[in-house]
Residue frames as qw, qx, qy, qz and C-alpha x, y, z in Angstrom:
[[0.323, -0.369, -0.239, 0.838, -23.42, -8.32, 5.46],
 [0.159, 0.871, 0.440, -0.149, -25.54, -5.27, 5.17],
 [0.469, 0.689, 0.082, 0.547, -24.49, -2.27, 3.08],
 [0.261, -0.896, 0.157, -0.323, -24.21, -0.23, 6.23],
 [0.831, -0.468, 0.272, 0.132, -21.97, -3.02, 7.96],
 [0.791, 0.346, 0.176, 0.473, -19.83, -3.12, 4.82],
 [0.197, 0.835, -0.042, 0.513, -19.34, 0.68, 4.99],
 [0.583, -0.773, 0.199, -0.152, -18.48, 0.47, 8.71],
 [0.904, -0.120, 0.237, 0.336, -15.98, -2.39, 8.05],
 [0.591, 0.598, 0.067, 0.537, -14.37, -0.12, 5.33],
 [0.111, -0.896, 0.161, -0.399, -14.00, 2.78, 7.76],
 [0.786, -0.547, 0.278, 0.075, -12.49, 0.45, 10.42],
 [0.850, 0.185, 0.181, 0.458, -9.96, -0.78, 7.71],
 [0.399, 0.694, -0.027, 0.599, -8.86, 2.72, 6.67],
 [0.432, -0.846, 0.169, -0.262, -8.83, 3.85, 10.36],
 [0.891, -0.342, 0.192, 0.230, -6.46, 0.93, 11.09],
 [0.709, 0.281, 0.180, 0.620, -4.14, 2.36, 8.42],
 [0.001, 0.937, 0.138, 0.321, -4.59, 6.11, 9.51],
 [0.556, -0.784, 0.201, 0.190, -1.24, 6.39, 11.10],
 [0.405, 0.794, -0.449, -0.061, 2.18, 7.10, 9.53],
 [0.255, -0.529, 0.802, -0.107, 3.88, 4.63, 11.72],
 [0.743, 0.137, 0.626, -0.194, 1.47, 1.76, 10.72],
 [0.712, 0.689, -0.026, -0.133, 1.91, 2.67, 7.06],
 [0.124, 0.785, -0.607, 0.013, 5.58, 2.56, 7.58],
 [0.540, -0.248, 0.790, -0.153, 5.37, -0.95, 9.14],
 [0.798, 0.441, 0.370, -0.177, 3.12, -2.17, 6.36],
 [0.519, 0.803, -0.266, -0.125, 5.54, -0.90, 3.76],
 [0.109, -0.626, 0.766, -0.098, 8.52, -2.49, 5.49],
 [0.620, -0.040, 0.769, -0.154, 6.72, -5.78, 5.88],
 [0.732, 0.615, -0.014, -0.293, 5.89, -5.66, 2.02],
 [0.440, 0.682, -0.583, -0.010, 9.53, -6.58, 1.53],
 [0.648, 0.071, -0.745, 0.141, 9.57, -9.50, 3.99],
 [0.692, -0.554, -0.453, 0.092, 9.30, -10.64, 7.55],
 [0.206, 0.582, -0.387, 0.685, 10.55, -8.54, 10.50],
 [0.481, -0.452, -0.645, 0.385, 10.74, -8.76, 14.29],
 [0.219, -0.945, -0.241, 0.019, 9.80, -5.87, 16.42],
 [0.529, -0.610, 0.215, 0.549, 13.54, -5.23, 17.14],
 [0.506, 0.191, 0.509, 0.670, 14.08, -4.97, 13.39],
 [0.064, 0.797, 0.465, 0.380, 11.37, -2.43, 13.01],
 [0.431, -0.855, -0.070, 0.279, 12.67, -0.43, 16.04],
 [0.549, -0.364, 0.354, 0.664, 16.13, -0.32, 14.51],
 [0.370, 0.349, 0.583, 0.634, 14.85, 0.58, 11.04],
 [0.061, -0.823, -0.434, -0.361, 12.36, 3.30, 12.11],
 [0.281, 0.264, -0.399, 0.832, 14.25, 4.70, 15.16],
 [0.526, -0.501, -0.092, -0.681, 11.09, 4.61, 17.14],
 [0.332, -0.385, 0.710, -0.487, 10.66, 3.19, 20.63],
 [0.118, -0.008, -0.990, -0.080, 9.98, -0.49, 21.10],
 [0.209, 0.390, 0.737, -0.512, 6.74, 0.25, 22.91],
 [0.396, 0.522, -0.031, -0.755, 5.50, 2.45, 20.02],
 [0.395, 0.295, -0.735, -0.466, 6.28, -0.22, 17.42],
 [0.025, -0.115, -0.978, 0.170, 4.84, -3.03, 19.49],
 [0.302, 0.427, 0.489, -0.698, 1.68, -0.99, 19.93],
 [0.476, 0.514, -0.253, -0.667, 1.29, -0.45, 16.26],
 [0.255, 0.231, -0.908, -0.240, 2.10, -3.93, 15.40],
 [0.144, 0.237, 0.866, -0.415, -0.57, -5.14, 17.85],
 [0.430, 0.498, 0.174, -0.732, -3.10, -2.81, 16.18],
 [0.496, 0.442, -0.541, -0.516, -2.36, -4.26, 12.72],
 [0.128, 0.066, -0.989, 0.035, -2.35, -7.82, 14.07],
 [0.258, 0.294, 0.710, -0.586, -5.58, -7.29, 15.90],
 [0.501, 0.540, -0.001, -0.677, -7.14, -5.99, 12.60],
 [0.857, 0.186, 0.481, -0.010, -5.97, -9.03, 10.80],
 [0.481, 0.859, -0.166, -0.066, -3.60, -7.15, 8.55],
 [0.212, 0.670, -0.691, 0.169, -0.43, -8.63, 10.05],
 [0.954, -0.197, -0.193, -0.118, 0.47, -12.13, 11.25],
 [0.262, -0.730, 0.622, -0.104, 3.14, -13.28, 13.65],
 [0.917, 0.110, -0.384, -0.003, 5.21, -16.48, 13.29],
 [0.578, -0.731, 0.356, -0.073, 6.85, -17.55, 16.39],
 [0.807, 0.363, -0.412, 0.219, 10.34, -18.93, 16.31],
 [0.536, -0.040, -0.569, 0.622, 11.81, -19.77, 19.54],
 [0.217, -0.597, -0.458, 0.622, 11.53, -16.63, 21.66],
 [0.031, 0.296, -0.206, -0.932, 11.13, -14.33, 18.76],
 [0.501, 0.602, 0.591, -0.193, 8.12, -13.47, 16.60],
 [0.215, -0.105, 0.501, 0.831, 8.53, -12.64, 12.89],
 [0.383, 0.619, 0.417, -0.544, 5.72, -10.46, 11.55],
 [0.167, 0.015, 0.648, 0.743, 4.55, -10.40, 7.95],
 [0.438, 0.060, -0.173, -0.880, 1.64, -9.15, 5.94],
 [0.490, 0.106, 0.806, -0.313, -1.35, -11.40, 6.52],
 [0.572, 0.660, 0.481, -0.071, -2.86, -10.32, 3.18],
 [0.461, -0.104, 0.345, 0.811, -0.57, -9.22, 0.28],
 [0.164, 0.726, 0.551, 0.378, -3.66, -7.39, -1.20],
 [0.316, -0.843, -0.192, 0.392, -2.78, -4.64, 1.33],
 [0.364, -0.324, 0.375, 0.788, 0.17, -3.65, -0.91],
 [0.198, 0.389, 0.689, 0.579, -2.27, -3.34, -3.76],
 [0.160, -0.862, -0.480, -0.013, -4.46, -1.09, -1.79],
 [0.372, -0.740, 0.028, 0.560, -1.59, 1.13, -0.81],
 [0.358, -0.041, 0.564, 0.743, -0.43, 1.24, -4.36],
 [0.058, 0.663, 0.652, 0.364, -3.89, 2.26, -5.45],
 [0.306, -0.850, -0.273, 0.331, -3.85, 4.98, -2.79],
 [0.479, -0.415, 0.301, 0.713, -0.58, 6.22, -4.04],
 [0.260, 0.299, 0.649, 0.649, -1.93, 6.49, -7.61],
 [0.081, -0.801, -0.576, -0.143, -4.87, 8.35, -6.44],
 [0.374, -0.786, -0.085, 0.486, -2.80, 10.81, -4.52],
 [0.365, -0.237, 0.438, 0.786, -0.68, 11.53, -7.41],
 [0.155, 0.508, 0.662, 0.529, -3.76, 11.87, -9.77],
 [0.165, -0.892, -0.408, -0.106, -5.27, 14.42, -7.45],
 [0.328, 0.666, -0.261, 0.617, -1.96, 16.29, -6.99],
 [0.472, -0.159, -0.691, 0.524, -2.06, 15.28, -3.28],
 [0.261, -0.534, -0.150, -0.790, -4.91, 17.71, -2.64],
 [0.710, -0.530, -0.447, -0.121, -6.14, 15.69, 0.29],
 [0.625, -0.136, -0.335, 0.691, -3.13, 16.96, 2.21],
 [0.023, 0.237, -0.001, 0.971, -4.64, 20.42, 1.96],
 [0.454, -0.546, -0.609, -0.353, -7.90, 19.38, 3.40],
 [0.171, -0.580, 0.339, -0.721, -8.82, 21.51, 6.42],
 [0.849, -0.359, 0.097, -0.375, -10.28, 18.41, 8.28],
 [0.959, -0.196, 0.180, 0.100, -7.65, 15.78, 7.56],
 [0.668, 0.641, -0.161, 0.340, -4.81, 17.36, 5.86],
 [0.640, 0.115, -0.410, 0.640, -1.34, 18.33, 7.21],
 [0.051, -0.413, 0.254, -0.873, -2.34, 21.48, 8.86],
 [0.748, -0.416, -0.178, -0.485, -5.26, 19.69, 10.61],
 [0.875, -0.106, -0.422, 0.211, -3.00, 17.14, 11.93],
 [0.338, 0.330, -0.374, 0.798, -0.81, 19.80, 13.64],
 [0.404, -0.485, 0.088, -0.771, -3.70, 20.89, 15.79]]
């Protein structure tokens, strides 16, 4: 893989995680398998919203489904994802969460 392709793949990875619902799903799945109905109950979000975000994570290879009868139990496909989130949380704390003040990607920019 070329350096440019590696960079583009990294951008795709971070873009796949660039949503609070997907981060919440990943954090939840870090503690064990869950069905879409479990995630709906635990987040209070609509089934269609959760299904859409789980499908995104699945299509990116970050989440895998295990069918059991008519149900599908989702789990993290790669536990390294938790290490990535932990490293991100450490970096956020080290920078005083300044990224959230960024005029392009911070909290105010997301409101626009």
